[in-house]
C-alpha positions as a Markdown table, in Angstrom:
| # | Residue | x | y | z |
|---|---|---|---|---|
| 1 | Unk | -59.5 | 28.2 | -6.3 |
| 2 | Unk | -61.9 | 26.3 | -4.0 |
| 3 | Unk | -62.1 | 22.9 | -6.4 |
| 4 | Unk | -58.0 | 23.3 | -6.0 |
| 5 | Unk | -58.1 | 24.2 | -1.9 |
| 6 | Unk | -60.3 | 20.9 | -1.4 |
| 7 | Unk | -58.7 | 18.3 | -3.2 |
| 8 | Unk | -55.0 | 19.5 | -1.7 |
| 9 | Unk | -57.2 | 19.4 | 2.2 |
| 10 | Unk | -58.5 | 15.7 | 0.6 |
| 11 | Unk | -55.0 | 14.6 | -0.3 |
| 12 | Unk | -53.4 | 15.4 | 2.6 |
| 13 | Unk | -56.2 | 14.2 | 4.7 |
| 14 | Unk | -56.1 | 10.8 | 2.9 |
| 15 | Unk | -51.9 | 10.3 | 3.7 |
| 16 | Unk | -52.8 | 10.8 | 6.8 |
| 17 | Unk | -54.9 | 8.4 | 7.2 |
| 18 | Unk | -52.4 | 5.9 | 5.4 |
| 19 | Unk | -49.4 | 7.4 | 7.5 |
| 20 | Unk | -48.4 | 4.7 | 10.2 |
| 21 | Unk | -46.9 | 5.9 | 13.6 |
| 22 | Unk | -43.3 | 4.8 | 14.6 |
| 23 | Unk | -42.6 | 3.0 | 17.4 |
| 24 | Unk | -40.0 | 2.2 | 19.7 |
| 25 | Unk | -38.9 | -1.2 | 21.3 |
| 26 | Unk | -36.6 | -1.0 | 23.7 |
| 27 | Unk | -34.6 | -3.1 | 26.2 |
| 28 | Unk | -32.1 | -2.2 | 29.0 |
| 29 | Unk | -28.4 | -3.1 | 29.4 |
| 30 | Unk | -27.6 | -2.9 | 33.2 |
| 31 | Unk | -23.8 | -3.6 | 32.6 |
| 32 | Unk | -20.9 | -2.3 | 31.4 |
| 33 | Unk | -20.1 | -2.7 | 27.6 |
| 34 | Unk | -16.3 | -2.5 | 26.7 |
| 35 | Unk | -16.6 | -4.1 | 23.2 |
| 36 | Unk | -18.7 | -3.6 | 20.4 |
| 37 | Unk | -19.5 | -5.2 | 17.3 |
| 38 | Unk | -21.8 | -4.1 | 14.6 |
| 39 | Unk | -23.5 | -6.1 | 11.8 |
| 40 | Unk | -25.0 | -4.9 | 8.5 |
| 41 | Unk | -28.6 | -4.0 | 7.7 |
| 42 | Unk | -29.0 | -1.3 | 10.4 |
| 43 | Unk | -28.6 | 2.5 | 10.5 |
| 44 | Unk | -26.8 | 2.5 | 14.2 |
| 45 | Unk | -27.0 | 5.8 | 15.9 |
| 46 | Unk | -25.2 | 6.4 | 19.1 |
| 47 | Unk | -25.7 | 8.7 | 21.8 |
| 48 | Unk | -23.3 | 9.4 | 24.8 |
| 49 | Unk | -24.6 | 9.5 | 28.1 |
| 50 | Unk | -22.8 | 9.4 | 31.6 |
| 51 | Unk | -25.1 | 6.2 | 33.1 |
| 52 | Unk | -24.1 | 3.2 | 33.8 |
| 53 | Unk | -26.7 | 1.4 | 32.1 |
| 54 | Unk | -27.9 | 1.2 | 28.4 |
| 55 | Unk | -30.8 | 1.8 | 26.5 |
| 56 | Unk | -31.5 | 0.1 | 23.2 |
| 57 | Unk | -34.4 | 0.7 | 21.2 |
| 58 | Unk | -35.5 | -0.5 | 17.6 |
| 59 | Unk | -37.5 | 2.7 | 15.8 |
| 60 | Unk | -39.7 | 0.8 | 13.1 |
| 61 | Unk | -43.2 | 1.8 | 12.0 |
| 62 | Unk | -46.0 | 0.4 | 13.9 |
| 63 | Unk | -47.4 | -2.2 | 11.7 |
| 64 | Unk | -43.5 | -4.0 | 11.7 |
| 65 | Unk | -43.9 | -4.0 | 15.7 |
| 66 | Unk | -45.0 | -7.3 | 16.0 |
| 67 | Unk | -41.9 | -8.3 | 14.1 |
| 68 | Unk | -39.5 | -6.6 | 15.9 |
| 69 | Unk | -40.7 | -7.6 | 19.5 |
| 70 | Unk | -39.7 | -11.2 | 18.3 |
| 71 | Unk | -36.6 | -10.2 | 16.5 |
| 72 | Unk | -33.3 | -11.1 | 17.9 |
| 73 | Unk | -31.4 | -7.7 | 17.4 |
| 74 | Unk | -28.7 | -8.4 | 19.7 |
| 75 | Unk | -26.0 | -10.4 | 21.7 |
| 76 | Unk | -24.3 | -9.6 | 25.0 |
| 77 | Unk | -21.5 | -12.0 | 25.9 |
| 78 | Unk | -19.7 | -10.6 | 29.0 |
| 79 | Unk | -18.9 | -7.0 | 28.1 |
| 80 | Unk | -18.8 | -7.3 | 24.5 |
| 81 | Unk | -22.2 | -6.3 | 23.0 |
| 82 | Unk | -23.1 | -7.5 | 19.4 |
| 83 | Unk | -26.0 | -5.9 | 17.0 |
| 84 | Unk | -26.9 | -8.5 | 15.2 |
| 85 | Unk | -27.2 | -8.4 | 11.2 |
| 86 | Unk | -30.6 | -7.6 | 10.0 |
| 87 | Unk | -32.6 | -10.6 | 8.8 |
| 88 | Unk | -36.1 | -9.6 | 9.5 |
| 89 | Unk | -37.0 | -5.9 | 9.7 |
| 90 | Unk | -36.5 | -3.2 | 6.6 |
| 91 | Unk | -32.9 | -2.5 | 5.6 |
| 92 | Unk | -31.6 | 0.8 | 7.2 |
| 93 | Unk | -33.7 | 0.6 | 10.1 |
| 94 | Unk | -32.7 | 2.5 | 13.0 |
| 95 | Unk | -31.2 | 1.7 | 15.8 |
| 96 | Unk | -30.4 | 3.8 | 18.6 |
| 97 | Unk | -27.9 | 3.2 | 21.5 |
| 98 | Unk | -27.6 | 5.9 | 24.1 |
| 99 | Unk | -25.4 | 5.2 | 27.3 |
| 100 | Unk | -21.2 | 5.4 | 28.3 |
| 101 | Unk | -19.6 | 4.8 | 24.7 |
| 102 | Unk | -15.8 | 5.1 | 26.2 |
| 103 | Unk | -15.2 | 1.6 | 24.4 |
| 104 | Unk | -12.0 | 0.0 | 24.4 |
| 105 | Unk | -12.8 | -1.5 | 20.8 |
| 106 | Unk | -15.3 | -1.3 | 18.1 |
| 107 | Unk | -15.4 | -3.1 | 14.9 |
| 108 | Unk | -18.2 | -2.8 | 11.9 |
| 109 | Unk | -18.7 | -5.9 | 9.9 |
| 110 | Unk | -19.4 | -5.9 | 6.4 |
| 111 | Unk | -21.4 | -3.1 | 4.9 |
| 112 | Unk | -22.3 | -1.8 | 8.3 |
| 113 | Unk | -23.5 | 1.5 | 9.4 |
| 114 | Unk | -23.5 | 4.1 | 12.4 |
| 115 | Unk | -23.1 | 7.1 | 13.4 |
| 116 | Unk | -21.5 | 8.6 | 16.9 |
| 117 | Unk | -22.2 | 11.7 | 18.7 |
| 118 | Unk | -19.0 | 11.0 | 20.8 |
| 119 | Unk | -16.6 | 8.8 | 21.4 |
| 120 | Unk | -14.0 | 8.9 | 24.0 |
| 121 | Unk | -10.4 | 6.8 | 23.7 |
| 122 | Unk | -9.4 | 5.5 | 26.9 |
| 123 | Unk | -5.5 | 5.5 | 27.7 |
| 124 | Unk | -5.8 | 2.0 | 29.0 |
| 125 | Unk | -6.9 | 0.6 | 25.3 |
| 126 | Unk | -6.3 | -2.9 | 25.3 |
| 127 | Unk | -5.4 | -3.6 | 21.7 |
| 128 | Unk | -4.2 | -1.1 | 19.0 |
| 129 | Unk | -7.5 | -1.7 | 16.8 |
| 130 | Unk | -9.6 | 0.5 | 18.4 |
| 131 | Unk | -12.1 | 0.9 | 15.2 |
| 132 | Unk | -12.2 | -1.3 | 12.5 |
| 133 | Unk | -14.1 | -1.4 | 9.7 |
| 134 | Unk | -14.8 | -4.1 | 7.5 |
| 135 | Unk | -15.7 | -3.8 | 3.3 |
| 136 | Unk | -17.9 | -1.4 | 2.2 |
| 137 | Unk | -18.6 | 0.0 | 5.9 |
| 138 | Unk | -19.3 | 3.4 | 7.2 |
| 139 | Unk | -18.9 | 5.1 | 11.0 |
| 140 | Unk | -19.4 | 9.1 | 11.1 |
| 141 | Unk | -18.3 | 10.3 | 14.0 |
| 142 | Unk | -19.3 | 14.0 | 15.3 |
| 143 | Unk | -16.7 | 14.1 | 18.1 |
| 144 | Unk | -13.7 | 12.1 | 18.7 |
| 145 | Unk | -11.4 | 12.7 | 21.6 |
| 146 | Unk | -8.0 | 10.9 | 21.5 |
| 147 | Unk | -6.1 | 9.1 | 24.4 |
| 148 | Unk | -2.8 | 7.7 | 23.8 |
| 149 | Unk | -1.9 | 5.9 | 20.5 |
| 150 | Unk | -4.7 | 3.9 | 18.6 |
| 151 | Unk | -5.1 | 2.4 | 15.3 |
| 152 | Unk | -8.4 | 3.0 | 12.8 |
| 153 | Unk | -8.3 | 0.2 | 10.6 |
| 154 | Unk | -10.5 | 0.8 | 7.5 |
| 155 | Unk | -10.9 | -1.9 | 4.8 |
| 156 | Unk | -11.8 | -1.7 | 1.2 |
| 157 | Unk | -14.4 | 0.5 | -0.1 |
| 158 | Unk | -15.0 | 1.6 | 3.8 |
| 159 | Unk | -15.6 | 5.2 | 5.3 |
| 160 | Unk | -14.9 | 6.7 | 8.2 |
| 161 | Unk | -16.1 | 10.8 | 8.9 |
| 162 | Unk | -14.9 | 12.7 | 11.6 |
| 163 | Unk | -16.3 | 16.0 | 12.3 |
| 164 | Unk | -13.8 | 17.2 | 14.9 |
| 165 | Unk | -10.8 | 15.4 | 17.0 |
| 166 | Unk | -9.0 | 16.5 | 20.1 |
| 167 | Unk | -7.5 | 15.3 | 23.1 |
| 168 | Unk | -3.6 | 14.2 | 22.8 |
| 169 | Unk | -1.7 | 11.4 | 21.2 |
| 170 | Unk | -1.4 | 10.1 | 18.1 |
| 171 | Unk | -3.9 | 8.3 | 16.0 |
| 172 | Unk | -2.9 | 6.2 | 13.2 |
| 173 | Unk | -4.9 | 5.6 | 10.0 |
| 174 | Unk | -4.5 | 2.5 | 8.1 |
| 175 | Unk | -6.6 | 3.4 | 4.6 |
| 176 | Unk | -6.6 | -0.4 | 2.7 |
| 177 | Unk | -8.6 | 1.1 | -0.7 |
| 178 | Unk | -10.9 | 3.4 | 1.7 |
| 179 | Unk | -11.6 | 7.0 | 2.9 |
| 180 | Unk | -10.7 | 8.9 | 5.8 |
| 181 | Unk | -12.0 | 12.6 | 6.4 |
| 182 | Unk | -12.1 | 15.1 | 8.7 |
| 183 | Unk | -13.7 | 18.5 | 9.6 |
| 184 | Unk | -11.3 | 20.2 | 12.1 |
| 185 | Unk | -8.1 | 18.9 | 14.2 |
| 186 | Unk | -7.6 | 20.4 | 17.9 |
| 187 | Unk | -5.0 | 17.5 | 18.9 |
| 188 | Unk | -2.1 | 18.1 | 20.6 |
| 189 | Unk | 0.0 | 15.7 | 18.5 |
| 190 | Unk | -0.6 | 14.0 | 15.2 |
| 191 | Unk | -2.3 | 11.8 | 12.9 |
| 192 | Unk | -0.3 | 9.6 | 11.2 |
| 193 | Unk | -2.4 | 8.3 | 7.7 |
| 194 | Unk | -1.2 | 5.0 | 6.2 |
| 195 | Unk | -2.7 | 4.4 | 2.7 |
| 196 | Unk | -2.7 | 1.2 | 0.8 |
| 197 | Unk | -4.1 | 1.0 | -2.6 |
| 198 | Unk | -4.5 | -2.1 | -4.4 |
| 199 | Unk | -4.8 | -1.7 | -8.5 |
| 200 | Unk | -4.8 | -5.5 | -9.3 |
| 201 | Unk | -4.2 | -7.8 | -7.0 |
| 202 | Unk | -1.9 | -6.9 | -4.6 |
| 203 | Unk | -1.4 | -4.2 | -2.0 |
| 204 | Unk | 0.9 | -0.9 | -2.8 |
| 205 | Unk | 2.1 | 1.4 | 0.0 |
| 206 | Unk | 1.9 | 5.1 | -0.4 |
| 207 | Unk | 4.1 | 6.9 | 1.9 |
| 208 | Unk | 2.3 | 8.2 | 4.8 |
| 209 | Unk | 1.2 | 11.2 | 6.1 |
| 210 | Unk | 1.5 | 12.7 | 9.1 |
| 211 | Unk | -1.2 | 15.6 | 9.8 |
| 212 | Unk | 0.0 | 17.9 | 12.6 |
| 213 | Unk | -2.6 | 20.8 | 13.7 |
| 214 | Unk | -0.3 | 24.6 | 14.9 |
| 215 | Unk | -2.4 | 27.3 | 16.9 |
| 216 | Unk | -1.7 | 30.6 | 14.6 |
| 217 | Unk | -3.4 | 33.6 | 16.1 |
| 218 | Unk | -5.6 | 31.8 | 18.2 |
| 219 | Unk | -6.7 | 29.5 | 15.5 |
| 220 | Unk | -6.4 | 25.9 | 14.9 |
| 221 | Unk | -4.3 | 25.3 | 11.3 |
| 222 | Unk | -3.9 | 21.9 | 10.2 |
| 223 | Unk | -0.7 | 21.5 | 8.2 |
| 224 | Unk | -0.2 | 18.2 | 6.2 |
| 225 | Unk | 3.7 | 16.7 | 5.5 |
| 226 | Unk | 5.1 | 13.7 | 4.7 |
| 227 | Unk | 6.8 | 11.4 | 6.8 |
| 228 | Unk | 10.4 | 11.7 | 6.1 |
| 229 | Unk | 11.9 | 7.6 | 5.7 |
| 230 | Unk | 9.3 | 4.9 | 5.4 |
| 231 | Unk | 9.8 | 2.6 | 8.0 |
| 232 | Unk | 9.5 | -0.4 | 5.7 |
| 233 | Unk | 11.4 | -2.0 | 3.2 |
| 234 | Unk | 10.0 | -2.8 | -0.2 |
| 235 | Unk | 11.8 | -5.5 | -3.0 |
| 236 | Unk | 12.7 | -4.7 | -5.9 |
| 237 | Unk | 13.1 | -6.6 | -9.1 |
| 238 | Unk | 13.9 | -6.4 | -12.6 |
| 239 | Unk | 15.4 | -8.8 | -15.9 |
| 240 | Unk | 16.9 | -6.6 | -18.9 |
| 241 | Unk | 18.9 | -7.2 | -21.7 |
| 242 | Unk | 21.6 | -5.5 | -23.5 |
| 243 | Unk | 23.1 | -4.7 | -26.9 |
| 244 | Unk | 25.8 | -2.8 | -28.5 |
| 245 | Unk | 28.8 | -3.8 | -26.6 |
| 246 | Unk | 30.8 | -4.7 | -28.9 |
| 247 | Unk | 34.5 | -4.0 | -30.1 |
| 248 | Unk | 35.5 | -2.6 | -33.3 |
| 249 | Unk | 37.2 | -5.9 | -34.3 |
| 250 | Unk | 34.8 | -8.6 | -34.6 |
| 251 | Unk | 37.3 | -11.1 | -34.0 |
| 252 | Unk | 37.7 | -9.9 | -30.7 |
| 253 | Unk | 37.4 | -12.4 | -27.6 |
| 254 | Unk | 34.8 | -9.9 | -26.0 |
| 255 | Unk | 32.4 | -9.8 | -29.2 |
| 256 | Unk | 29.1 | -10.9 | -28.0 |
| 257 | Unk | 25.4 | -11.4 | -29.0 |
| 258 | Unk | 24.2 | -9.5 | -25.9 |
| 259 | Unk | 23.6 | -9.3 | -22.2 |
| 260 | Unk | 21.2 | -10.6 | -19.6 |
| 261 | Unk | 21.2 | -8.5 | -16.7 |
| 262 | Unk | 19.2 | -9.2 | -13.5 |
| 263 | Unk | 18.9 | -7.0 | -10.2 |
| 264 | Unk | 16.8 | -7.3 | -7.1 |
| 265 | Unk | 17.3 | -6.2 | -4.1 |
| 266 | Unk | 15.3 | -4.1 | -0.9 |
| 267 | Unk | 15.0 | -0.5 | -0.8 |
| 268 | Unk | 13.5 | 2.3 | 1.6 |
| 269 | Unk | 12.2 | 5.7 | 0.5 |
| 270 | Unk | 12.3 | 9.1 | 1.4 |
| 271 | Unk | 9.4 | 11.7 | 0.2 |
| 272 | Unk | 10.2 | 15.3 | 0.6 |
| 273 | Unk | 7.2 | 17.5 | -1.6 |
| 274 | Unk | 3.9 | 16.1 | -3.3 |
| 275 | Unk | 5.8 | 14.9 | -6.2 |
| 276 | Unk | 9.1 | 14.1 | -5.4 |
| 277 | Unk | 10.7 | 10.9 | -4.0 |
| 278 | Unk | 14.0 | 8.9 | -3.2 |
| 279 | Unk | 14.6 | 5.6 | -2.7 |
| 280 | Unk | 17.8 | 3.7 | -2.3 |
| 281 | Unk | 18.8 | 0.5 | -0.3 |
| 282 | Unk | 20.8 | -2.4 | -1.5 |
| 283 | Unk | 20.7 | -4.3 | -4.7 |
| 284 | Unk | 22.4 | -7.6 | -6.7 |
| 285 | Unk | 22.9 | -6.8 | -10.2 |
| 286 | Unk | 23.9 | -10.1 | -12.0 |
| 287 | Unk | 25.5 | -10.0 | -16.5 |
| 288 | Unk | 25.7 | -13.1 | -18.3 |
| 289 | Unk | 27.3 | -12.2 | -21.5 |
| 290 | Unk | 26.6 | -14.7 | -24.5 |
| 291 | Unk | 30.1 | -15.1 | -26.1 |
| 292 | Unk | 30.3 | -15.3 | -30.1 |
| 293 | Unk | 33.5 | -16.9 | -30.2 |
| 294 | Unk | 34.8 | -20.2 | -28.9 |
| 295 | Unk | 37.4 | -19.0 | -26.1 |
| 296 | Unk | 40.1 | -20.2 | -23.9 |
| 297 | Unk | 41.0 | -18.3 | -20.3 |
| 298 | Unk | 45.0 | -18.3 | -20.3 |
| 299 | Unk | 47.5 | -15.6 | -17.7 |
| 300 | Unk | 46.5 | -12.4 | -20.3 |
| 301 | Unk | 42.8 | -13.0 | -20.2 |
| 302 | Unk | 40.4 | -14.5 | -22.8 |
| 303 | Unk | 41.9 | -16.4 | -26.3 |
| 304 | Unk | 39.8 | -16.9 | -29.2 |
| 305 | Unk | 40.4 | -20.7 | -30.4 |
| 306 | Unk | 37.4 | -20.7 | -33.1 |
| 307 | Unk | 38.5 | -24.1 | -35.2 |
| 308 | Unk | 40.6 | -25.2 | -33.0 |
| 309 | Unk | 39.1 | -27.9 | -30.7 |
| 310 | Unk | 35.7 | -29.6 | -30.8 |
| 311 | Unk | 32.6 | -27.4 | -31.2 |
| 312 | Unk | 32.1 | -25.4 | -27.5 |
| 313 | Unk | 29.7 | -22.2 | -26.7 |
| 314 | Unk | 30.9 | -20.0 | -24.0 |
| 315 | Unk | 30.0 | -17.2 | -21.6 |
| 316 | Unk | 30.7 | -14.9 | -19.4 |
| 317 | Unk | 29.0 | -14.5 | -15.5 |
| 318 | Unk | 29.4 | -11.6 | -13.2 |
| 319 | Unk | 28.0 | -10.1 | -10.7 |
| 320 | Unk | 27.6 | -6.9 | -8.5 |
| 321 | Unk | 26.5 | -5.8 | -5.0 |
| 322 | Unk | 26.1 | -2.2 | -4.5 |
| 323 | Unk | 23.8 | 1.0 | -3.9 |
| 324 | Unk | 21.0 | 2.1 | -6.2 |
| 325 | Unk | 19.5 | 5.5 | -5.8 |
| 326 | Unk | 16.7 | 6.9 | -7.7 |
| 327 | Unk | 14.9 | 9.8 | -7.6 |
| 328 | Unk | 11.2 | 9.7 | -8.7 |
| 329 | Unk | 8.9 | 12.4 | -9.9 |
| 330 | Unk | 5.3 | 11.5 | -9.7 |
| 331 | Unk | 2.4 | 12.3 | -12.2 |
| 332 | Unk | -1.5 | 12.8 | -11.4 |
| 333 | Unk | -2.4 | 10.7 | -8.9 |
| 334 | Unk | -5.3 | 9.2 | -10.7 |
| 335 | Unk | -2.5 | 7.8 | -13.1 |
| 336 | Unk | -0.5 | 6.2 | -10.5 |
| 337 | Unk | 3.1 | 7.0 | -12.5 |
| 338 | Unk | 6.1 | 8.3 | -12.1 |
| 339 | Unk | 9.6 | 9.2 | -14.1 |
| 340 | Unk | 12.5 | 8.4 | -12.5 |
| 341 | Unk | 16.4 | 8.7 | -12.9 |
| 342 | Unk | 18.5 | 6.4 | -10.6 |
| 343 | Unk | 22.1 | 5.7 | -10.4 |
| 344 | Unk | 24.1 | 2.1 | -9.4 |
| 345 | Unk | 27.2 | 2.1 | -7.2 |
| 346 | Unk | 28.2 | -1.6 | -7.2 |
| 347 | Unk | 31.6 | -3.4 | -6.2 |
| 348 | Unk | 32.3 | -6.7 | -8.0 |
| 349 | Unk | 31.4 | -10.4 | -6.5 |
| 350 | Unk | 32.8 | -12.6 | -9.4 |
| 351 | Unk | 33.3 | -13.6 | -12.7 |
| 352 | Unk | 33.2 | -16.7 | -14.5 |
| 353 | Unk | 33.9 | -18.1 | -17.7 |
| 354 | Unk | 31.2 | -20.8 | -18.6 |
| 355 | Unk | 31.7 | -23.6 | -21.0 |
| 356 | Unk | 29.4 | -26.0 | -22.3 |
| 357 | Unk | 31.5 | -28.6 | -25.1 |
| 358 | Unk | 31.3 | -32.4 | -26.4 |
| 359 | Unk | 33.3 | -33.6 | -22.5 |
| 360 | Unk | 30.1 | -33.1 | -21.2 |
| 361 | Unk | 27.5 | -34.1 | -23.8 |
| 362 | Unk | 26.6 | -30.2 | -24.2 |
| 363 | Unk | 25.0 | -30.5 | -20.7 |
| 364 | Unk | 25.1 | -27.7 | -18.0 |
| 365 | Unk | 28.0 | -25.4 | -17.9 |
| 366 | Unk | 31.1 | -25.7 | -16.2 |
| 367 | Unk | 32.8 | -22.5 | -15.1 |
| 368 | Unk | 36.3 | -21.3 | -14.8 |
| 369 | Unk | 36.6 | -18.6 | -11.7 |
| 370 | Unk | 38.1 | -15.4 | -13.4 |
| 371 | Unk | 36.9 | -12.2 | -11.9 |
| 372 | Unk | 40.1 | -10.5 | -13.2 |
| 373 | Unk | 38.8 | -10.1 | -16.2 |
| 374 | Unk | 36.3 | -7.8 | -15.0 |
| 375 | Unk | 36.3 | -3.7 | -13.7 |
| 376 | Unk | 35.8 | -4.2 | -10.2 |
| 377 | Unk | 33.7 | -1.5 | -10.0 |
| 378 | Unk | 30.2 | -0.8 | -11.9 |
| 379 | Unk | 28.3 | 2.6 | -12.2 |
| 380 | Unk | 25.0 | 2.6 | -14.2 |
| 381 | Unk | 22.4 | 5.2 | -14.8 |
| 382 | Unk | 19.0 | 4.7 | -15.8 |
| 383 | Unk | 15.7 | 6.2 | -16.6 |
| 384 | Unk | 12.7 | 4.5 | -16.1 |
| 385 | Unk | 9.0 | 5.1 | -16.6 |
| 386 | Unk | 6.7 | 4.2 | -14.1 |
| 387 | Unk | 3.0 | 2.9 | -13.3 |
| 388 | Unk | 0.8 | 0.5 | -11.1 |
| 389 | Unk | -1.9 | 0.0 | -13.9 |
| 390 | Unk | 0.0 | -3.2 | -15.4 |
| 391 | Unk | -0.3 | -5.3 | -12.8 |
| 392 | Unk | 2.7 | -7.2 | -11.1 |
| 393 | Unk | 4.9 | -5.4 | -14.3 |
| 394 | Unk | 6.0 | -1.8 | -12.5 |
| 395 | Unk | 7.5 | 0.2 | -15.0 |
| 396 | Unk | 10.1 | -0.2 | -17.8 |
| 397 | Unk | 14.0 | 1.5 | -17.7 |
| 398 | Unk | 16.5 | 2.3 | -20.0 |
| 399 | Unk | 20.0 | 2.3 | -18.8 |
| 400 | Unk | 23.8 | 2.4 | -20.4 |
| 401 | Unk | 27.2 | 2.3 | -18.1 |
| 402 | Unk | 29.1 | 4.4 | -17.1 |
| 403 | Unk | 32.7 | 2.7 | -16.2 |
| 404 | Unk | 34.2 | 0.2 | -18.5 |
| 405 | Unk | 33.0 | -3.1 | -18.3 |
| 406 | Unk | 36.5 | -5.6 | -18.2 |
| 407 | Unk | 39.5 | -4.8 | -16.5 |
| 408 | Unk | 41.9 | -2.3 | -18.3 |
| 409 | Unk | 44.4 | -5.2 | -18.1 |
| 410 | Unk | 42.7 | -6.9 | -20.5 |
| 411 | Unk | 41.3 | -4.7 | -22.9 |
| 412 | Unk | 41.4 | -0.9 | -23.2 |
| 413 | Unk | 38.4 | -0.4 | -25.2 |
| 414 | Unk | 35.4 | 1.2 | -23.0 |
| 415 | Unk | 32.7 | -0.6 | -25.0 |
| 416 | Unk | 29.4 | 1.0 | -24.5 |
| 417 | Unk | 26.3 | -0.6 | -23.7 |
| 418 | Unk | 22.3 | 0.9 | -24.5 |
| 419 | Unk | 20.0 | -1.8 | -22.4 |
| 420 | Unk | 16.2 | -2.3 | -21.9 |
| 421 | Unk | 14.7 | -3.4 | -18.4 |
| 422 | Unk | 11.5 | -4.5 | -17.1 |
| 423 | Unk | 10.8 | -4.0 | -13.8 |
| 424 | Unk | 9.0 | -5.9 | -10.9 |
C-alpha cells in the first residue's frame, strides 16, 4: 500500500513539473466600439461591464507568451473592432473581451466561435442585421435584452443558443440550414423564426413560426403558432400528359392521341397547424390536343376531311387563367414530403385550330381562332405526392376534369380524361 501511495505522489509531482502556467497578454481599448467582427480560430468570451474602456486579453500557456506578444490579434478602425483570424497560436485559444457590449452590429465570420454573458440591443440599431453568423460559426448568449425590431441571420450549419431573452420588440431569426435554440423567453413581444432549407442546390422557404410568451399563474409560458399568411409568393410550374379523352366513335373529329398540359403561376400559402397548409394564387393552364384526323373548321365546329386534301396535321390548343386551391398534409419533417388535394377553376382565354400542311412545306403551324370549340370554364381536380428530395422536381400529380372539355354546341359527349403531371 505504501508503494502505491508513493507512486501516486511521484506521478503528481511529475505532472506538476510539466504543467505550464497560463498568462494573459492584455491591452486596453479606450474608445467606444459600435461594431464587432470576430474571425475564426479563437474561443472568444465577452463579458459586459459598464465602463468606457475595454480590456482585451489573450489567455495562453506561458510557453506561447512570446508568440502571443508578437501576434496581431485585433484591428481597430474607427468604431469597428475586428478580432483577426488566429494564424499563429493554437486553435481555440481563449480571448476575453470586457466592456460595454451594447453593439449596433456583430458579425461572426466562417467557423468563428463566441460566447456573451450579456447583450443589449440598442433602440437605435442602424442595421437590421444585428447579429450575422457565417457558415459553421457559433454564438452562445446567456442573456439577450431585446429592443425594437432586429435581425439575427444564421448561415449554413451555424448556431445561436440563447439562455434567456427578455425586453420588448420583435426579433427576427433567419435560419439557412442553421440552428436556433433558446431556454426561457420573457419577451414582451414575439420572436419570428423564418427557416430556409436546402435539400439540393436551392433554398426552400418553410412557413415562419411566431414564438409568443404569456404569463399564466405568474409564470412565463411560451407558445408557438404558425404565421397566418405567408408574405412571399412562390413560383409554381408543372407539365403533364392526359389520355382516355376520346369519343366512342373513332371517326369523331375530337378523337386525339393525348393532351399535353403546361401550367405555371404564383402561389401564397396559409398554414393552420403542424401538418396542414392551404395554398392559393393565380395560374395559367395551357393545353395542346394532338388530333388523329385531318380537320377543317366550319360554322358547325370541326369537320373531318381525311383523304379530301393533301396530307396535313392538326392540333387544338387552348389556355385558361384561374385560381388553384391546394390542401397539403405534411408527413414527418425528415421526409420533407406531403400529400395534397387540389382543384383548379379557370376561365378560357383563347382557343385555336392549328394546321401544318404542304402549303408551308410542313414547317410551323398556322392557327385559326376557334375559342367557341371549348367550354368557357375549366374545373380540374388532382391528387399529389410532394417531396423535396428529388432536385428541382417537387412532386407528381394525378388529375382529371370535372367539366366537359368542349362546348355543348359542338358535342354533347362529356369526355373524361386522366393525366399525370410532374410538378416543379
